[in-house]
C-alpha positions as CSV (number, residue, x, y, z in Angstrom):
1,M,0.0,0.0,0.0
2,F,2.8,2.4,0.9
3,K,4.6,1.7,-2.3
4,I,1.5,2.4,-4.4
5,L,1.0,5.7,-2.5
6,I,4.6,6.8,-3.3
7,I,4.2,5.9,-7.0
8,A,0.9,7.8,-7.1
9,V,2.4,10.9,-5.5
10,A,5.5,10.7,-7.8
11,M,3.2,10.6,-10.8
12,L,1.5,13.8,-9.7
13,L,4.8,15.7,-9.4
14,P,5.9,17.6,-12.5
15,V,9.0,16.7,-14.5
16,S,11.9,18.5,-12.9
17,E,13.4,21.4,-14.9
18,E,16.6,19.4,-15.4
19,K,14.8,16.3,-16.7
20,R,12.4,18.2,-19.0
21,M,13.1,17.4,-22.6
22,D,12.7,19.7,-25.6
23,T,9.7,17.9,-26.9
24,Y,6.0,18.5,-27.4
25,I,5.3,15.2,-25.5
26,S,3.4,16.2,-22.3
27,E,5.2,16.4,-19.0
28,E,2.9,13.7,-17.7
29,Y,4.0,11.3,-20.4
30,Q,7.6,12.3,-19.9
31,E,7.3,11.4,-16.2
32,Y,6.0,8.0,-17.2
33,V,8.8,7.6,-19.6
34,Y,11.4,8.5,-17.0
35,E,9.9,6.0,-14.5
36,V,9.6,3.1,-16.9
37,A,12.8,3.7,-18.8
38,E,14.7,3.7,-15.5
39,E,13.1,0.4,-14.5
40,Y,14.3,-1.2,-17.8
41,N,17.6,0.6,-18.0
42,L,16.6,2.4,-21.2
43,S,17.4,5.9,-22.3
44,P,14.3,8.0,-21.7
45,E,15.3,10.2,-24.6
46,L,15.2,7.2,-26.9
47,I,11.7,6.3,-25.7
48,V,10.5,9.9,-26.3
49,A,12.0,9.9,-29.8
50,M,10.2,6.6,-30.5
51,I,6.9,8.1,-29.1
52,E,7.3,11.2,-31.3
53,T,7.8,9.0,-34.4
54,E,5.3,6.3,-33.6
55,S,2.3,8.4,-32.5
56,S,3.2,12.1,-32.3
57,G,2.4,11.8,-28.7
58,R,-1.3,10.8,-29.2
59,R,-2.2,8.1,-26.7
60,K,-5.5,7.1,-28.5
61,V,-4.2,6.8,-32.0
62,V,-4.8,3.4,-33.8
63,S,-2.9,2.5,-37.0
64,S,-4.2,0.6,-40.0
65,A,-2.4,-2.4,-38.6
66,N,-4.3,-2.0,-35.3
67,C,-1.2,-0.8,-33.4
68,I,-2.4,1.3,-30.5
69,G,-1.2,4.3,-28.5
70,L,1.9,6.2,-27.8
71,M,4.3,3.4,-28.7
72,Q,2.0,1.8,-31.3
73,V,1.8,-1.5,-29.5
74,S,0.0,-4.4,-31.3
75,P,-2.3,-6.3,-29.0
76,K,-2.1,-9.2,-31.5
77,W,1.6,-9.6,-31.0
78,H,1.9,-8.5,-27.4
79,G,-1.1,-10.0,-25.7
80,D,1.0,-12.3,-23.5
81,R,3.2,-9.3,-22.6
82,M,0.2,-7.2,-21.7
83,E,-1.2,-10.0,-19.5
84,R,2.1,-10.5,-17.7
85,L,2.4,-6.8,-17.0
86,G,-1.2,-6.4,-16.1
87,V,-2.0,-4.0,-18.9
88,T,-5.6,-4.2,-20.3
89,D,-5.9,-0.8,-22.1
90,L,-3.3,0.3,-24.6
91,T,-4.7,3.8,-24.8
92,D,-3.6,4.2,-21.2
93,A,-0.4,6.1,-21.5
94,Y,1.4,4.5,-18.6
95,G,0.4,1.0,-19.7
96,N,1.4,1.6,-23.3
97,I,4.8,2.9,-22.3
98,L,5.3,-0.1,-20.0
99,V,4.5,-2.6,-22.7
100,G,6.6,-0.8,-25.3
101,C,9.6,-0.4,-23.0
102,D,9.4,-4.1,-22.0
103,F,9.6,-5.0,-25.6
104,V,12.4,-2.6,-26.4
105,A,14.4,-4.0,-23.4
106,E,13.8,-7.5,-24.7
107,L,15.1,-6.5,-28.1
108,F,18.2,-4.9,-26.6
109,E,18.9,-8.2,-24.7
110,K,18.9,-10.0,-28.1
111,Y,20.7,-7.5,-30.3
112,D,22.6,-4.9,-28.3
113,D,22.5,-2.5,-31.3
114,V,20.1,0.5,-31.4
115,Y,19.5,0.2,-35.1
116,A,18.7,-3.5,-35.0
117,V,16.4,-2.9,-32.0
118,L,14.6,-0.1,-33.7
119,M,14.2,-1.9,-37.0
120,A,13.0,-5.1,-35.2
121,Y,10.5,-3.0,-33.2
122,N,9.2,-1.4,-36.4
123,E,9.4,-4.2,-38.9
124,G,9.5,-7.3,-36.8
125,E,12.4,-9.6,-36.3
126,Y,11.8,-12.0,-39.1
127,H,11.5,-9.8,-42.2
128,G,15.2,-9.2,-42.8
129,A,15.5,-6.2,-40.5
130,I,18.2,-7.6,-38.3
131,E,20.3,-8.7,-41.3
132,R,20.0,-5.3,-42.9
133,A,20.9,-3.6,-39.7
134,E,23.9,-5.8,-39.2
135,A,25.0,-5.0,-42.8
136,G,24.7,-1.2,-42.0
137,E,21.6,-0.8,-44.1
138,Y,19.5,1.2,-41.7
139,S,15.9,2.1,-42.3
140,K,14.6,5.7,-42.5
141,Y,12.6,4.9,-39.3
142,A,15.7,3.9,-37.4
143,K,17.8,6.8,-38.7
144,K,15.1,9.3,-37.8
145,I,14.7,8.0,-34.2
146,V,18.5,7.9,-33.6
147,A,18.9,11.5,-35.0
148,R,16.1,12.7,-32.7
149,W,17.5,10.7,-29.8
150,N,20.8,12.5,-30.3
151,E,19.0,15.9,-30.4
152,L,17.2,15.1,-27.2
153,R,20.4,14.1,-25.4
154,E,21.9,17.5,-26.4
155,G,24.8,16.3,-28.4
156,E,26.2,13.6,-26.1
157,R,28.8,11.4,-27.7
158,D,27.7,8.7,-30.1
159,E,29.6,6.2,-27.9
160,Y,26.4,6.2,-25.9
161,I,24.8,3.9,-28.4
162,S,27.8,1.6,-28.7
163,E,28.0,-2.1,-27.7
164,D,29.7,-1.1,-24.4
165,S,27.0,1.2,-23.4
166,S,25.4,0.5,-20.0
167,E,22.3,2.5,-20.9
168,K,20.3,1.6,-23.9
């Protein structure tokens, strides 16, 4: 009960000035991103760049492929993940970010390369995306997100995305 109260209070607090990113994504969604990204050891800036690209920050958007919400999660492909995480509504911003980050973290465990991860997230793992990423043939989607990620991180070194990186 106490842990739930702390989380609820933390969710009401605004994103601190030092954490606030230069994005149109709401402070509420940024706070969710910071919380969930930290839990999965992911870069919050990467997740915000993905949200900007996937949904333009619209939590209720549904694609023609029936992908839903901020991170455009497919209930068809992620039903088991949703059940495991207790997420029932992908238009709920926090739940959508949780499911999306869980998947991104799983992809980083497999590939440890941001381009491969992004291409697998967008195209699926079994359509040649990994092979193209390994050959240095990056998709427009992956390039766009990495460029935006770099902007959000305010010019930090590219080594941040290297294999030796502790934050993904």
